[in-house]
C-alpha positions as CSV (number, residue, x, y, z in Angstrom):
1,M,-0.4,-0.2,0.1
2,I,2.5,2.5,0.5
3,G,3.7,2.7,-2.6
4,A,0.2,3.3,-3.9
5,E,-0.2,6.0,-1.1
6,S,3.7,7.4,-2.3
7,A,2.7,8.2,-5.5
8,L,-1.1,9.5,-5.2
9,A,0.3,11.2,-2.2
10,V,2.4,13.5,-5.5
11,G,-0.2,13.4,-7.9
12,D,0.9,11.0,-10.1
13,A,-2.7,8.6,-10.6
14,D,-1.0,6.8,-13.1
15,A,2.3,5.3,-11.1
16,A,-0.9,4.4,-8.8
17,K,-2.3,2.1,-11.0
18,P,0.0,-0.6,-11.0
19,W,-0.5,-1.0,-7.0
20,L,-3.9,-0.3,-6.8
21,D,-4.3,-3.2,-9.4
22,A,-1.7,-5.8,-7.8
23,L,-3.5,-4.8,-4.0
24,R,-7.4,-5.2,-5.5
25,N,-6.0,-8.7,-6.6
26,S,-4.6,-9.6,-2.8
27,P,-6.6,-11.0,0.1
28,L,-7.0,-7.7,2.5
29,G,-8.7,-7.5,5.4
30,P,-11.5,-5.1,6.0
31,D,-9.6,-2.0,7.3
32,D,-7.1,-3.2,4.2
33,E,-10.2,-3.1,2.3
34,Q,-11.4,0.5,3.0
35,Y,-7.8,2.4,3.0
36,L,-7.1,0.2,-1.0
37,Q,-11.1,2.0,-1.2
38,F,-9.5,5.9,-0.2
39,L,-6.7,4.8,-2.2
40,G,-8.9,4.5,-5.4
41,A,-11.1,7.5,-4.5
42,H,-7.8,9.7,-4.3
43,A,-6.7,8.0,-7.1
44,T,-10.3,8.4,-8.8
45,R,-9.4,12.2,-8.4
46,L,-6.2,12.6,-9.9
47,A,-7.5,11.7,-13.7
48,G,-10.0,14.6,-12.9
49,K,-13.7,12.8,-11.3
50,P,-13.6,14.8,-8.2
51,S,-17.0,14.1,-7.3
52,A,-17.0,10.1,-7.8
53,A,-14.1,11.1,-5.4
54,K,-16.1,12.4,-3.4
55,N,-18.9,9.8,-3.1
56,A,-16.4,7.6,-2.1
57,W,-14.9,8.9,1.0
58,R,-18.4,9.8,1.5
59,Q,-19.1,6.2,2.0
60,L,-16.0,5.6,3.7
61,V,-17.2,8.1,6.5
62,E,-19.0,5.6,7.6
63,T,-17.2,3.7,8.0
64,G,-15.8,1.5,12.2
65,N,-12.4,2.2,10.9
66,R,-11.3,5.4,12.0
67,Y,-8.5,6.0,9.9
68,V,-10.5,5.8,7.0
69,R,-13.2,8.0,8.5
70,A,-10.6,10.6,9.4
71,K,-8.4,10.7,6.1
72,A,-12.0,10.2,4.6
73,Q,-13.7,13.4,6.4
74,F,-10.0,15.5,5.5
75,A,-10.5,14.6,1.6
76,L,-14.4,15.4,1.8
77,V,-12.7,19.4,2.7
78,N,-10.1,19.4,1.0
79,A,-11.7,18.5,-2.0
80,D,-15.0,21.6,-1.1
81,L,-11.5,23.7,-0.7
82,E,-10.2,23.3,-4.6
83,T,-13.7,23.2,-6.0
84,K,-14.5,26.6,-4.2
85,H,-18.0,24.2,-2.4
86,A,-16.7,26.1,0.8
87,T,-14.8,28.3,2.3
88,P,-12.1,27.4,4.7
89,K,-14.1,29.0,7.4
90,Q,-17.0,27.1,6.4
91,A,-14.0,24.3,6.6
92,I,-13.3,24.7,9.5
93,K,-16.3,24.6,11.0
């Protein structure tokens, strides 16, 4: 997962794709599966589909995995700021 996460952190969805594909074809526990979904949504956003990414993150906010919930909520706030759907003042609330 670190390879995919690293590639996505620098905005390189193409470099993340082989890592994400390999993970999708691997047996993962529930927490890792949810984190993979989070990373996949990040790749989707980088591919120019912010609405689809936000939908995925909204679903992940409802999971029992606190780490994924927090990452997804943070990603939603950042996406809203980037797309001007929220002001910094609104994002703080």
